[in-house]
C-alpha positions as CSV (number, residue, x, y, z in Angstrom):
1,M,0.0,0.0,0.0
2,P,1.5,3.4,-0.9
3,K,2.4,5.5,2.2
4,V,0.8,8.9,2.6
5,T,3.8,10.0,4.5
6,S,7.0,8.6,5.9
7,V,6.5,10.5,9.2
8,I,5.6,8.5,12.3
9,V,2.2,9.7,13.5
10,P,0.3,9.8,16.8
11,Y,0.9,7.7,19.8
12,P,-2.1,5.4,20.6
13,A,-2.0,2.0,22.1
14,Y,-4.5,-0.7,21.1
15,L,-6.6,-3.6,22.5
16,R,-7.6,-5.8,19.5
17,V,-9.7,-8.9,19.0
18,Y,-8.9,-11.2,16.1
19,E,-11.8,-13.5,15.2
20,P,-11.7,-16.7,13.2
21,L,-13.2,-16.5,9.7
22,A,-16.0,-18.8,10.9
23,A,-17.3,-16.1,13.2
24,F,-18.3,-13.9,10.2
25,P,-21.5,-14.0,8.1
26,R,-20.9,-15.8,4.8
27,E,-20.6,-12.8,2.5
28,E,-18.2,-11.0,4.9
29,R,-16.3,-14.2,5.4
30,A,-15.7,-14.5,1.7
31,H,-14.3,-10.9,1.7
32,W,-11.9,-11.6,4.5
33,E,-10.8,-14.9,2.9
34,R,-9.8,-13.0,-0.3
35,Y,-8.3,-10.2,1.8
36,A,-6.1,-12.5,3.8
37,R,-4.5,-13.8,0.6
38,R,-3.5,-10.4,-0.6
39,T,0.2,-9.5,-0.4
40,D,-0.3,-5.7,-0.6
41,R,-2.5,-5.3,2.5
42,P,-1.5,-2.9,5.3
43,T,0.2,-4.6,8.2
44,T,0.9,-1.9,10.9
45,C,-1.2,0.5,13.0
46,Q,0.8,3.4,11.5
47,D,-0.8,2.5,8.1
48,E,-4.3,3.0,9.5
49,V,-3.4,6.2,11.4
50,R,-1.8,7.8,8.3
51,R,-4.9,7.1,6.3
52,A,-7.1,8.7,8.9
53,L,-4.9,11.8,9.1
54,T,-5.2,12.5,5.4
55,D,-9.0,13.0,5.9
56,L,-8.3,15.4,8.8
57,L,-6.0,17.5,6.5
58,A,-8.9,18.1,4.1
59,T,-10.8,21.4,4.0
60,P,-13.2,21.1,5.7
61,P,-11.8,18.3,7.8
62,A,-13.5,14.9,7.6
63,P,-13.3,13.5,11.2
64,V,-15.1,10.3,10.1
65,P,-14.5,8.5,6.8
66,V,-17.4,8.6,4.3
67,H,-17.1,4.9,3.7
68,E,-16.3,2.1,6.1
69,S,-12.8,0.6,5.8
70,G,-12.5,-2.8,4.1
71,D,-9.1,-3.4,5.7
72,A,-8.2,-5.6,8.7
73,F,-5.2,-6.9,10.6
74,V,-4.6,-10.6,9.9
75,T,-2.9,-13.4,11.8
76,E,-3.0,-17.2,12.2
77,V,-3.8,-19.1,15.4
78,D,-3.0,-22.8,15.2
79,G,-3.3,-22.7,11.4
80,V,-6.7,-20.8,11.5
81,V,-6.9,-17.4,9.8
82,C,-8.1,-14.7,12.2
83,V,-8.9,-11.1,11.3
84,C,-9.4,-7.9,13.2
85,P,-11.4,-5.5,11.0
86,W,-10.4,-1.9,11.3
87,R,-13.9,-0.5,11.2
88,T,-12.4,3.0,11.1
89,R,-15.7,4.7,10.4
90,L,-17.4,3.3,13.5
91,R,-14.4,3.9,15.7
92,G,-14.1,7.5,14.3
93,W,-17.7,8.2,15.3
94,Q,-17.1,6.7,18.8
95,A,-13.9,8.7,19.3
96,L,-15.5,11.9,18.1
97,R,-18.3,11.4,20.7
98,D,-15.7,11.4,23.5
99,F,-13.3,13.9,21.9
100,G,-14.7,17.1,23.3
101,G,-13.5,16.6,26.9
102,D,-9.8,16.6,25.8
103,F,-9.7,20.2,24.7
104,P,-10.9,23.7,25.7
105,P,-13.9,24.8,23.6
106,I,-11.9,27.4,21.6
107,V,-9.3,24.8,20.6
108,L,-11.9,22.2,19.8
109,D,-13.8,24.6,17.5
110,A,-10.6,25.5,15.7
111,V,-9.7,21.8,15.2
112,L,-13.2,20.6,14.3
113,P,-15.8,23.3,13.7
114,P,-19.2,22.7,15.4
115,V,-21.0,22.2,12.1
116,V,-18.6,19.4,11.3
117,R,-19.1,17.7,14.7
118,E,-22.9,18.1,14.5
119,E,-23.1,16.6,11.1
120,A,-21.0,13.6,12.1
121,A,-23.1,13.1,15.2
122,R,-26.3,13.0,13.1
123,D,-24.8,10.6,10.7
124,Y,-23.8,8.3,13.5
125,E,-27.4,8.4,15.0
126,H,-28.9,7.5,11.6
127,W,-26.3,4.7,11.1
128,L,-27.0,3.2,14.6
129,T,-30.7,2.8,13.8
130,R,-29.7,0.4,11.1
131,N,-26.8,-1.2,12.9
132,P,-27.8,-1.3,16.6
133,D,-25.6,-4.2,17.5
134,A,-22.4,-2.9,15.9
135,R,-19.2,-3.0,17.9
136,P,-15.6,-2.4,17.1
137,W,-12.9,-5.0,17.1
138,I,-10.3,-2.4,18.3
139,R,-10.1,-0.1,21.3
140,S,-7.5,2.6,21.5
141,A,-6.0,4.9,24.1
142,T,-3.7,7.9,23.4
143,W,-0.5,8.4,25.3
144,H,-1.1,5.5,27.7
145,V,-2.2,1.9,28.1
146,P,-5.2,1.7,30.5
147,G,-4.2,-0.2,33.6
148,H,-7.1,-2.6,33.5
149,W,-6.1,-3.9,30.0
150,F,-3.1,-5.6,31.7
151,V,-5.4,-7.8,33.7
152,L,-6.2,-9.7,30.4
153,V,-2.6,-10.7,29.7
154,A,0.4,-12.3,31.4
155,D,4.0,-11.4,31.5
156,E,5.1,-14.6,29.7
157,E,2.9,-13.5,26.7
158,R,4.9,-10.4,26.3
159,E,6.7,-9.9,23.0
160,W,9.4,-7.2,22.8
161,R,11.5,-6.6,19.6
162,A,13.8,-3.6,19.4
163,G,13.5,-1.7,16.1
164,T,15.9,-2.3,13.3
165,E,16.5,-0.4,10.1
166,G,13.3,-0.9,8.1
167,E,11.5,-2.6,11.0
168,P,9.7,-0.7,13.7
169,P,10.0,-1.8,17.4
170,V,7.2,-3.9,18.8
171,L,5.9,-4.4,22.3
172,R,2.7,-6.4,22.6
173,Y,0.9,-9.2,24.4
174,R,-1.2,-11.9,22.7
175,T,-3.5,-14.3,24.5
176,R,-6.4,-16.6,23.8
177,M,-9.9,-15.2,24.4
178,V,-10.6,-18.0,27.0
179,E,-7.5,-16.9,29.0
180,A,-8.4,-13.2,28.8
181,R,-11.9,-13.9,30.0
182,R,-10.7,-16.1,32.8
183,R,-8.2,-13.6,34.1
184,L,-10.7,-10.7,33.9
185,A,-13.3,-12.6,35.8
186,R,-10.8,-13.6,38.5
187,G,-9.4,-10.0,38.7
188,L,-12.9,-8.5,38.9
189,R,-13.8,-10.8,41.7
190,T,-10.6,-9.9,43.6
191,V,-11.2,-6.1,43.1
192,R,-14.8,-6.3,44.3
193,E,-13.9,-8.3,47.4
194,S,-10.9,-6.3,48.3
195,V,-11.6,-2.7,47.1
196,G,-15.3,-2.7,46.3
197,E,-17.2,-0.9,43.5
198,G,-15.4,2.0,41.8
199,A,-13.8,3.2,38.6
200,L,-11.6,0.1,38.3
201,T,-14.5,-2.2,38.7
202,E,-16.5,-0.3,36.2
203,A,-13.6,-0.4,33.7
204,L,-13.2,-4.2,34.1
205,V,-16.9,-4.8,33.7
206,G,-16.9,-2.7,30.5
207,V,-14.1,-4.5,28.8
208,G,-15.6,-7.8,29.9
209,R,-18.9,-7.0,28.2
210,W,-17.0,-6.1,25.1
211,L,-15.0,-9.3,25.0
212,E,-18.3,-11.4,25.4
213,E,-19.3,-10.1,22.0
214,F,-16.7,-12.2,20.2
215,H,-16.1,-15.8,19.2
216,P,-14.6,-17.8,22.1
217,R,-11.7,-18.9,19.9
218,S,-10.6,-15.4,19.2
219,L,-7.2,-13.9,19.9
220,V,-6.8,-10.9,22.2
221,E,-3.9,-8.5,21.5
222,L,-2.6,-5.6,23.7
223,D,-0.3,-3.6,21.4
224,Y,1.7,-0.6,22.5
225,G,1.2,0.7,18.9
226,G,2.5,4.2,18.3
227,L,3.9,4.5,21.9
228,V,7.0,2.5,20.8
229,H,8.0,5.5,18.7
230,A,7.6,7.9,21.7
231,L,9.3,6.1,24.5
232,P,13.0,5.2,24.9
233,A,13.9,1.6,24.1
234,D,15.3,1.1,27.6
235,D,12.0,2.1,29.1
236,L,10.1,-0.3,26.8
237,E,12.5,-3.2,27.4
238,G,12.1,-2.8,31.2
239,D,8.3,-2.3,31.0
240,H,6.6,-5.3,32.7
241,S,3.3,-3.7,33.4
242,A,1.3,-7.0,33.1
243,A,3.6,-8.5,35.8
244,D,2.9,-5.6,38.1
245,A,-0.8,-5.8,37.6
246,A,-0.8,-9.6,38.3
247,E,1.4,-9.1,41.4
248,A,-1.0,-6.5,42.8
249,L,-4.0,-8.7,42.2
250,E,-2.4,-11.8,43.7
251,A,-1.3,-9.8,46.8
252,L,-4.9,-8.5,47.2
253,R,-6.1,-12.1,47.1
254,E,-3.7,-13.1,49.8
255,G,-4.6,-10.1,52.0
256,D,-1.1,-8.5,51.5
257,G,-2.0,-4.9,51.1
258,E,1.5,-3.6,51.3
259,T,2.8,-5.7,48.4
260,A,-0.3,-4.9,46.4
261,G,0.2,-1.2,47.0
262,E,3.9,-1.4,45.9
263,A,3.1,-3.2,42.7
264,Y,0.2,-0.9,41.9
265,E,2.4,2.1,42.6
266,R,5.0,0.9,40.0
267,L,2.2,0.7,37.4
268,V,0.8,4.1,38.2
269,V,4.1,5.9,38.3
270,R,5.2,4.4,35.0
271,W,2.1,5.4,33.1
272,R,1.8,8.8,34.8
273,A,5.3,9.6,33.4
274,V,4.1,8.5,29.9
275,R,1.0,10.6,30.0
276,Q,3.1,13.6,31.1
277,R,5.1,13.3,27.9
278,G,1.8,13.7,26.0
279,L,0.9,16.8,27.9
280,A,4.4,18.2,27.3
281,S,4.2,17.6,23.5
């Protein structure tokens, strides 16, 4: 696929679900079967972000694509082809819905004029009446990885590759859906029993409901995405956030509040520093 630009663009992290082809309706399954055989399909998150940015550079800006993307990320699990559709249009609408709280009104209006936002919101409402059960295969977070995402994965599933000439660095976790659901259920039970209801409980419930929408033989991927271009290689290599999350939960289960607090503090401090980089940029 031709690149719009060679510049590395924004710094989101991603939580993705790859579903086996059998999970899709027949017509869509045929599309993804053909797509998976292509040799020219995009393969990195930067490809998707570059494409979205070209729409924002238009006049007036187009915060949401006019047509839904026919692209996806593709992988194999035990010889079974699994795909993670981009669904860029749907995700664009959802991101725009939550976009306003990140900027002062004067800045927001300059970036995306009210008339553009209002038109996109109307389009989304109309689309939802025809597609009430639609859900994205990808969740994203800018300048951080939400702490509750790490509950889904284990440190031994961590994959770190330093970048080489022509190959970007990679930091990601991949796990089977059954393992992600099991860890989440156990973690949610621990948090409820030890801490009670609150923001963390709500976040875990939300991601759990999302995961229930997918085929049980899916693959779940937590990908640092564009963050690998913003953080020093030494920081990435030493980042074992999933291990910190697991240690905190295990300590809570054992009633060891001190150890739980220390592990949680390591997680919080690490990601606070990352988010401060975003504010400084």
